C-alpha positions as CSV (number, residue, x, y, z in Angstrom):
1,M,0.1,-0.2,-0.4
2,S,1.2,3.5,-1.0
3,A,2.0,5.9,1.6
4,T,-0.9,8.0,0.6
5,R,-3.3,5.4,0.3
6,E,-2.3,4.0,3.6
7,R,-2.7,7.9,5.1
8,E,-6.1,8.3,3.6
9,A,-7.2,4.9,5.1
10,R,-5.9,5.7,8.5
11,D,-7.5,9.2,8.0
12,L,-11.0,8.0,7.8
13,L,-10.3,5.7,11.1
14,Y,-8.9,8.5,12.9
15,D,-12.0,10.9,12.1
16,L,-14.7,7.9,12.9
17,V,-13.3,6.8,16.2
18,A,-13.2,10.3,17.1
19,T,-16.6,11.2,16.2
20,P,-19.1,9.6,18.9
21,S,-21.7,7.4,17.6
22,V,-23.9,5.9,20.5
23,S,-26.7,3.9,19.3
24,G,-29.4,6.4,18.0
25,E,-26.4,9.1,17.4
26,E,-25.2,7.6,14.0
27,D,-25.4,11.0,12.3
28,A,-22.0,12.7,12.4
29,V,-20.2,9.3,11.5
30,A,-22.5,8.8,8.8
31,E,-22.0,12.1,7.1
32,R,-18.0,11.3,7.5
33,L,-18.7,8.2,5.2
34,L,-21.1,10.2,2.6
35,D,-18.0,12.7,2.3
36,F,-15.8,9.8,2.0
37,F,-17.5,8.1,-0.6
38,A,-18.2,11.1,-2.3
39,A,-14.5,12.2,-2.6
40,H,-14.0,8.9,-4.6
41,G,-16.9,9.3,-7.2
42,R,-19.4,7.1,-5.7
43,E,-23.0,7.5,-4.9
44,A,-23.9,7.2,-0.9
45,Y,-26.9,8.0,0.6
46,R,-29.1,7.7,4.1
47,D,-32.0,5.4,4.0
48,D,-35.3,5.6,6.2
49,V,-33.6,4.6,9.3
50,G,-30.3,6.2,8.8
51,N,-28.6,3.4,7.3
52,V,-25.6,4.9,5.0
53,R,-25.8,3.1,1.7
54,A,-23.0,3.2,-1.2
55,P,-24.4,0.8,-4.1
56,G,-22.2,-1.0,-6.2
57,D,-21.2,-4.3,-7.4
58,D,-23.1,-6.5,-5.7
59,G,-20.7,-9.6,-6.2
60,V,-20.4,-8.9,-2.6
61,L,-21.8,-6.7,0.0
62,L,-19.2,-5.2,2.8
63,T,-21.4,-3.9,6.1
64,S,-20.6,-3.1,9.5
65,H,-22.0,-0.8,12.3
66,M,-22.0,2.4,12.8
67,D,-23.0,2.6,16.3
68,T,-21.0,2.1,19.8
69,V,-21.9,1.2,23.0
70,P,-21.4,4.3,25.3
71,G,-18.1,4.9,27.4
72,D,-15.9,8.4,26.9
73,I,-12.4,7.0,26.1
74,E,-9.9,9.6,25.3
75,V,-9.0,9.4,21.4
76,R,-5.2,9.3,20.8
77,E,-2.5,7.3,19.1
78,A,0.1,5.7,21.3
79,D,2.8,2.9,20.4
80,G,1.5,2.0,17.3
81,E,-2.4,1.7,18.2
82,L,-5.4,4.2,18.1
83,W,-7.6,4.6,21.2
84,G,-11.4,5.1,21.4
85,R,-14.8,4.0,21.8
86,G,-15.7,1.8,19.0
87,A,-11.8,1.2,17.7
88,C,-12.4,-2.2,17.5
89,D,-16.3,-2.7,17.7
90,A,-16.4,-1.6,15.0
91,K,-15.2,1.4,13.4
92,G,-12.1,-0.5,12.4
93,P,-14.1,-3.0,10.2
94,L,-16.6,0.0,9.2
95,A,-13.2,2.1,7.9
96,S,-11.7,-0.6,6.4
97,M,-14.9,-2.1,4.5
98,A,-15.4,1.8,2.9
99,V,-11.8,1.8,1.7
100,A,-12.2,-1.6,0.5
101,A,-15.5,-0.9,-1.2
102,A,-14.0,2.6,-2.7
103,R,-11.1,0.8,-4.2
104,T,-12.9,-2.0,-5.7
105,G,-16.3,-1.0,-6.2
106,A,-18.2,-3.2,-4.1
107,S,-21.8,-2.2,-2.7
108,Y,-21.4,-0.8,0.9
109,V,-23.7,-0.3,3.9
110,G,-22.9,1.4,7.3
111,V,-25.8,0.3,9.2
112,V,-27.0,1.8,12.7
113,G,-28.2,0.0,15.8
114,E,-26.5,-3.2,16.0
115,E,-25.7,-2.4,19.8
116,T,-29.1,-2.3,20.5
117,T,-32.0,-3.5,18.3
118,S,-30.2,-4.5,15.0
119,L,-32.6,-1.8,13.4
120,G,-30.5,-1.0,10.5
121,A,-29.5,-4.7,9.6
122,R,-33.4,-5.6,10.0
123,H,-34.2,-2.6,7.4
124,L,-31.4,-3.7,5.0
125,V,-33.1,-7.3,4.6
126,E,-36.6,-5.8,4.3
127,T,-35.5,-3.4,1.3
128,R,-33.2,-4.8,-0.9
129,D,-32.6,-8.0,-2.4
130,A,-29.6,-10.6,-1.4
131,P,-26.3,-9.7,-3.0
132,D,-24.3,-12.4,-4.2
133,A,-22.3,-12.7,-1.3
134,V,-21.7,-10.3,2.3
135,I,-19.1,-10.1,4.6
136,N,-20.2,-8.2,8.0
137,G,-17.5,-6.5,9.7
138,E,-16.9,-7.2,13.2
139,P,-13.6,-7.6,15.0
140,S,-12.0,-10.9,14.2
141,G,-8.3,-10.1,14.0
142,W,-6.7,-9.7,10.6
143,D,-5.8,-13.2,10.3
144,A,-9.2,-14.7,11.2
145,V,-12.6,-15.3,9.9
146,T,-15.9,-15.8,11.9
147,L,-18.3,-18.3,10.8
148,G,-20.2,-18.7,13.4
149,Y,-22.9,-16.9,16.3
150,R,-24.9,-18.2,18.5
151,G,-28.5,-16.3,18.4
152,F,-30.7,-15.4,21.4
153,V,-34.5,-15.4,22.5
154,K,-35.5,-12.8,25.1
155,G,-38.9,-13.1,27.2
156,A,-40.3,-12.2,30.4
157,F,-41.6,-14.5,33.1
158,T,-44.5,-13.2,35.2
159,A,-46.8,-14.4,38.2
160,E,-49.5,-12.9,40.1
161,T,-51.1,-14.3,43.6
162,P,-53.7,-13.3,46.2
163,S,-52.2,-11.5,49.0
164,A,-51.8,-13.3,51.9
165,H,-50.1,-13.3,55.4
166,T,-46.8,-14.1,55.2
167,S,-47.1,-16.7,58.0
168,R,-49.3,-19.1,55.8
169,P,-47.5,-21.7,53.8
170,G,-48.6,-21.5,50.2
171,P,-46.1,-19.9,47.4
172,N,-46.8,-16.3,46.3
173,A,-45.4,-14.7,43.1
174,L,-41.8,-14.1,43.7
175,E,-41.4,-18.2,45.4
176,Y,-43.0,-18.8,41.5
177,A,-40.3,-16.7,40.1
178,M,-37.6,-18.3,42.0
179,D,-38.9,-22.2,41.4
180,W,-39.2,-21.0,37.4
181,W,-35.3,-19.7,37.4
182,H,-34.4,-22.8,39.6
183,D,-36.0,-25.0,36.9
184,V,-34.9,-23.4,33.8
185,E,-30.8,-23.3,35.2
186,E,-31.1,-27.0,35.7
187,A,-32.8,-27.6,32.4
188,F,-30.2,-26.0,30.5
189,E,-26.9,-27.5,32.7
190,A,-24.2,-28.0,30.5
191,E,-23.4,-31.7,29.8
192,G,-19.9,-32.7,30.3
193,E,-17.1,-30.2,29.1
194,S,-18.8,-29.0,25.9
195,A,-17.6,-25.5,24.7
196,V,-19.5,-22.5,25.7
197,F,-20.7,-21.7,21.6
198,E,-22.5,-25.3,21.9
199,Q,-24.2,-24.5,25.3
200,V,-27.5,-22.6,25.5
201,T,-26.8,-19.6,28.1
202,T,-29.4,-18.3,30.3
203,K,-28.9,-14.9,31.9
204,P,-31.6,-12.9,34.5
205,V,-31.2,-9.4,33.0
206,G,-33.8,-7.4,35.1
207,M,-36.1,-8.8,38.2
208,D,-38.9,-7.2,39.9
209,G,-41.7,-7.8,42.5
210,G,-43.6,-7.5,45.5
211,V,-46.9,-6.5,46.9
212,T,-49.3,-4.5,44.3
213,A,-50.1,-1.0,44.8
214,D,-53.8,-1.9,45.9
215,G,-52.4,-4.4,48.4
216,L,-54.4,-7.0,46.9
217,A,-51.9,-9.2,45.3
218,F,-48.2,-10.3,45.4
219,E,-46.7,-10.2,42.0
220,S,-43.5,-10.8,40.3
221,S,-41.6,-10.7,37.0
222,V,-38.0,-11.6,35.5
223,D,-36.4,-10.6,32.0
224,A,-34.8,-13.2,30.8
225,Q,-31.9,-13.7,27.7
226,F,-31.4,-17.1,26.1
227,R,-28.4,-17.7,24.1
228,V,-28.9,-20.0,21.5
229,P,-26.3,-22.7,19.6
230,P,-26.8,-23.7,16.0
231,S,-27.8,-27.0,18.0
232,W,-30.8,-25.9,19.0
233,T,-33.4,-24.1,17.4
234,I,-35.7,-20.8,18.9
235,D,-38.7,-22.9,19.5
236,E,-36.9,-25.6,21.3
237,V,-35.2,-23.3,23.6
238,A,-38.6,-21.6,24.2
239,E,-40.8,-25.0,24.8
240,T,-38.3,-26.0,27.2
241,V,-38.3,-22.7,29.0
242,E,-42.1,-23.1,29.4
243,A,-42.0,-26.4,30.3
244,C,-40.4,-25.4,33.2
245,L,-43.4,-23.2,34.6
246,P,-44.7,-24.0,37.9
247,T,-47.5,-26.6,37.5
248,Y,-48.7,-26.4,41.0
249,V,-50.1,-23.0,40.7
250,G,-53.4,-22.4,42.8
251,E,-56.8,-21.5,41.1
252,E,-56.4,-17.7,41.5
253,A,-52.8,-17.4,40.6
254,T,-51.3,-16.9,37.2
255,V,-47.8,-17.6,35.8
256,G,-46.5,-17.3,32.0
257,V,-43.9,-16.4,30.0
258,E,-44.2,-13.6,27.0
259,W,-41.3,-14.3,24.1
260,T,-40.2,-10.4,23.1
261,D,-37.3,-10.9,20.1
262,S,-35.5,-13.2,18.7
263,I,-32.5,-14.1,16.3
264,P,-31.4,-17.3,15.1
265,P,-27.7,-19.0,15.5
266,V,-25.6,-18.8,12.4
267,M,-22.8,-21.1,11.4
268,A,-21.6,-21.0,7.8
269,S,-19.4,-23.6,6.0
270,P,-15.4,-22.9,5.7
271,R,-16.2,-23.8,2.0
272,N,-17.9,-20.7,1.1
273,A,-17.0,-18.4,-1.7
274,V,-16.5,-15.6,1.0
275,A,-14.6,-17.5,3.6
276,A,-12.5,-18.7,0.7
277,A,-11.9,-15.2,-0.9
278,L,-10.9,-14.0,3.1
279,R,-8.4,-16.9,3.4
280,A,-6.8,-15.9,0.2
281,G,-6.3,-12.4,1.5
282,V,-4.8,-13.4,4.2
283,R,-2.4,-15.6,2.6
284,A,-1.4,-12.5,0.1
285,A,-0.8,-10.6,3.4
286,G,1.7,-13.2,4.8
287,G,-0.6,-14.9,7.3
288,E,-2.6,-18.4,8.1
289,T,-6.5,-18.3,8.6
290,T,-8.0,-19.3,12.0
291,H,-11.6,-20.2,11.9
292,L,-13.7,-18.5,14.6
293,R,-17.2,-19.3,16.5
294,K,-18.0,-16.6,18.8
295,T,-20.6,-17.0,21.9
296,G,-22.7,-13.3,21.3
297,T,-24.8,-12.5,18.2
298,S,-24.4,-10.2,15.2
299,D,-25.9,-9.0,12.3
300,M,-24.5,-11.7,10.4
301,N,-27.5,-13.7,12.1
302,I,-29.8,-11.2,10.3
303,Y,-28.5,-11.6,7.1
304,H,-28.0,-15.3,7.3
305,G,-32.2,-15.6,8.4
306,A,-32.7,-13.6,5.5
307,W,-30.5,-14.4,2.5
308,D,-29.6,-17.2,0.7
309,C,-25.9,-16.2,-0.1
310,P,-22.6,-17.1,1.3
311,M,-21.2,-15.0,4.2
312,A,-18.7,-14.5,7.2
313,T,-17.8,-12.0,9.1
314,Y,-14.2,-10.0,9.4
315,G,-12.3,-7.2,10.1
316,P,-9.3,-6.0,12.2
317,G,-9.2,-5.6,15.9
318,D,-8.7,-7.6,19.1
319,S,-12.6,-8.4,19.9
320,S,-11.4,-9.2,23.5
321,L,-11.3,-5.2,23.8
322,D,-14.9,-4.7,22.4
323,H,-17.0,-2.6,24.8
324,A,-13.7,-2.3,27.3
325,P,-12.4,1.1,29.2
326,D,-9.1,0.6,27.1
327,E,-10.5,-0.2,23.5
328,R,-8.1,0.5,20.7
329,I,-6.8,-0.8,17.5
330,D,-3.3,-1.8,16.4
331,L,-2.8,0.4,13.4
332,D,-0.6,-2.3,11.5
333,E,-3.3,-4.5,11.7
334,Y,-5.8,-2.2,10.3
335,D,-3.6,-1.8,7.4
336,R,-3.3,-5.4,6.7
337,G,-7.4,-5.7,7.5
338,V,-7.8,-3.1,4.5
339,A,-5.5,-5.3,2.3
340,V,-7.2,-8.5,3.1
341,L,-10.5,-7.0,2.6
342,T,-9.9,-5.3,-0.8
343,A,-8.3,-8.8,-1.8
344,A,-11.3,-10.4,-1.4
345,A,-13.8,-8.0,-3.0
346,E,-11.7,-8.0,-5.7
347,R,-12.3,-12.0,-6.0
348,L,-15.8,-11.6,-5.2
349,T,-16.5,-9.3,-7.7
350,A,-14.6,-10.5,-10.6
């Protein structure tokens, strides 16, 4: 890469990292991307939800997210690294993909809301046809390709029982909630030494309960998330959770689970065209590719559920620094990521 091209790529990264873009506040980053594509003679615009779209060769769609989680980290360059919120997750991938798209003519989309509801990705699959291939942008390390993510399903347990003196032996709504959660954890208890990626992870994320305002009942609620590996379906997890509901409920008591959101898991083949193109790019840059499976969820889950085309996730950056107070990206790794993505996009658009 020439010094001028390297400087241009790094300037874009620095500008994006220096521009705050917590979920829902992506406008300034979007404007910087629009200016970048305009400078390269590419049409680019924002769609109805705020995604930046730069239509191009649909041999591959390069897409990453513009938003970050909250957190104020001083933007600075030190010891060959750029510090700042979003440097890894995911402005390194976002910027490197924009540069690769400008150099190869590949299609590009910077999406909104990945860190919250995946609003941008959901809107994208609803409003455009499937491309021939997708590279989703998340930090994997410059010489690694992510093929799998667990999905998730969110739900809320609720219970209500008539008020009664605490000296009485019958269970109230709070006890129903505690018993239900105990049974849920037991139902999904990991067997043997299975990897986390292969497990259903259960996690309560909110609890509430007590006597109602009118004093006539006890109530309880538990908001929960369940991470779903590819060996399970969303429906199977939901059915298992519902089977844990208390069966000894009195006539005047109510218990139930309401499901609020879900994203299916994904496990792409290492032999698909995107993985092959990325491996070729890594080899050309002097590396050997590692294939990853991640325990979280990304917009790749959305794309895989809607589009029947080869895909993988890739991007420079150390994912262990995602959301961390010391988030940063190695600039030499970023340069290699630009080179790998450019080579992969050239191969997929040829």
